[in-house]
N, C-alpha and C positions, 0 to 999 in steps of 0.2 A: 504493500500500500504506500509506504513512505520509506525512502532511502536517502540518508544524508551522508555525503562523502566529504571528509576532510574540510569541513566548512569553517570559513573565517568570516566574521562579521564585524564591521566598524560602525560605531555610533558616536556622532559628534567628534570625530577625529580620533577616538580611542578604540583600539582593537579589543573588543569585548569577548568574542569567541575566536579561538585560535585553531583548533583542529578537532572539530566535533564529528564523530561517526555514530550513526544510529539507524536502526532498521525496525520498522513496525509492519508486521504482516496483516493481512485481511482478518478482521475480527479480533485483533489483539488490542488490549488497553495497557498502556505503559504509564508509569508514574515517574515524574521528574523531581528529584530532591536536590537541595543544595543551599548553602548559606546565602544571605542577602548580598546582592551585588555579584553573584557568580555568573549571571548571564542567562538565567532560565527564561525570563520574559523576553529577552532579546532573541532567543532561539525561536520561540513561538511567533514573534513578530516577523522574523526573517522568513519563516515558512509561509506565513500569510502574505508576505510581500508588502508590509506596511512601509510608508515613506520614512526616510531617515535611518533605515537599517540597511547599510551598504554591504553586500556580499563581496568580499575581497578575494576569496578563492574557494575552491570546492564546488559542490553541486547539490541541489535538492531535487529529487525525483519523486513524482507522484504517479503511481501506477505505471512506472517505467519511463515516464516522460519528464524531462527537465522542465521545471516551472520558473526558472530564473527570469526568462524573458517576459513572463506574464504579469499582468496587473493584478491588483487585489480582486477586482470584479471577475476577471477571467479565472482566477484560482477558485473563487467561491462557486462559480458556475461549474467547474470541474468536480466539485464535491468536497471542498475544504471549508470548514466553518470555525469560528472562534468566539469564545466567551472571555471578555477582558477581565483583568484584575479589578480595574475601576471602570465602570460602565460609562461610555461617552454620554454627555448631556446634549440633547438637541432640542432647544426650546422651540415650541410652535409645531413640532411634528409629533403627533400622537403615536403611542405604541401600537394601537390598532391599525393606523395607516401604514406603518412599517410592515406589520403582519400581512396586510392586504397586498402590499407590493411583493412580498416574498412568495405568497401562494397564488398571486394573480386573481384576487377575489377570495372565494372560499370562506365566507363568513362563518359557516357552520364549523369548519375545522378550527378557525381562530377561537371561537367560543369554547370548543371542546378542549383545546390545549390550554387556554387561559384558565379554565376551571380546574384542570388537572394540576396546574402549577400555582393555584391560588393567585392568579393575576387578573381576574375579571375586573376588579375595581381599578386596575392600573391602565386599562385599555384606552381610556379617554384622557389620560394625562400625557404631558410632554415626556419624551423618552429620557429617562434618567433624572429628570428634574425633581429634586427633593426626595428621591427614593432612599429608603433606608438600605443598609447592607443586604438584608435578606430580600427586600423587594428588587434590588438591582440584580442580584444573582438569579432570582426566579425569572425576571424579565429577560435576561440574557439567555436562559435556557428555553424560554418561550420562543425566542427567535430561532434557536437551533432545532427545536422540535418541528417548527414549520419548515425549516430548510432541509432537514434530514440529511446532513452531510455524511459522506463516506468516512471522512476523517474529521474528528472534533478536537480542537485545541482549547483546553480549559485552563485558565490561569487562576489558581487559588480559589476554588469554589467555596472554601470555608471562610475566606477573609471577611471579617466584619459581620459574621452571621451567627445568630444564636443557635442553641442546640436543636430546637424544634425545626428551624429552617434547614439545618444541616441534614436532618433525617429526611425531610422532603426532597432536598436537592440531591442527596445521595441516592435515594430510590429512583428519582427521575433520571439521573445520569445512568444508572444501571439499566433502565428501560431504553433510554436513547441509544445506548451502546450495545443493546441486545445481549446483555450478559447472561440472561436466563435461557436464551435460545442456543442450546449447546451445538446443535447440528447445522443451523442455518445462519448463525450470526456472521455478518460481513462488515459491520461498521467498526472502525478503529478509533482510538483516542490516545491523546498525549495530555496528561494532567499534571500541573504543578501543584504541590502541596507543601505547606510548612508544618501544619499541625498533625497531619496523618489521619484526622477524623474521618475523612472520606473513605478510607480503607475499611471502616466498619460497615459500610453500606455497598461498597463496590469491590467486586472480585477482580483485581488487576493481575495481569500476567507477568510483567517485568518491571523492575525498578531500576532507575539510573541515578547516579550522583554526579552532578555537574559542579566542578570546582576549577577555579583558575582558567576558565574559558574552555574546558574540555571535559569529556566524560571520563571519570576516574574509576568508576565502579558500576557493576551491573549485578543484579541478583533478584531474589524473591523480595518484592516490595515491603512486605510486613517485616521480614527479617532485617532488611536494611534499615527500616525506620526504628526498630528496637535497638539495633546496634548504635545508630546515630544518637538516639535519645540517651543511651547509657554512656557512650564514649566520646560523642561529639564528632564533627565533620573532619577534624584534623586526623583522626584515626584512619579515615579513608585514604588520605594522602600517604600516611606512614605505611599502610598496608600495600598500597599500589607500588610504592618505591622499594 
């Protein structure tokens, strides 16, 4: 589904990612761990093709095709979607209007998904304007559910969210990524987490630790998180070396 080869990314003149290699197969969900400033968000932004994230070397392939020449819109149409750490605020554009653009009408689907994610009362509000942490995360997932991307990039789904919302978001992500469909699942995900709470609701396949601009460790995501919680991220570097 996704193959990242020796990727280097520069942001604001600084080389943030230096030599990142990562592969995600169809139907796989991967967790991305790492300390603040390691480049986790930069990696997701580079995959999505966001402005300001300059790929200096390497390649990003989606379903075998390099997406480096493509715009954000073209990548989205190919089947890549993203939920941001901080939801963009768009005054004057209602969440429902964005939903109608995504599904080209389909008001019944919009209402169904909004009810599932407890977003119905947000539909008539400007996107992200005055949203609480939980509301912003649910509204981001609302968009992804309508888009149904083959690859979902999720930046810290637990950030600023209370425990009740984490449970709802975790279960929704599990459904979005088809974690219960053992034989037919085909949607993949790359999820950044700091707290690890999402692992209580989402059965992830592989965990990666990103430090100093590169992947330094891979393994079972739950085991990695337990080790990091007990020993800290520096143990990952010592182990690698």
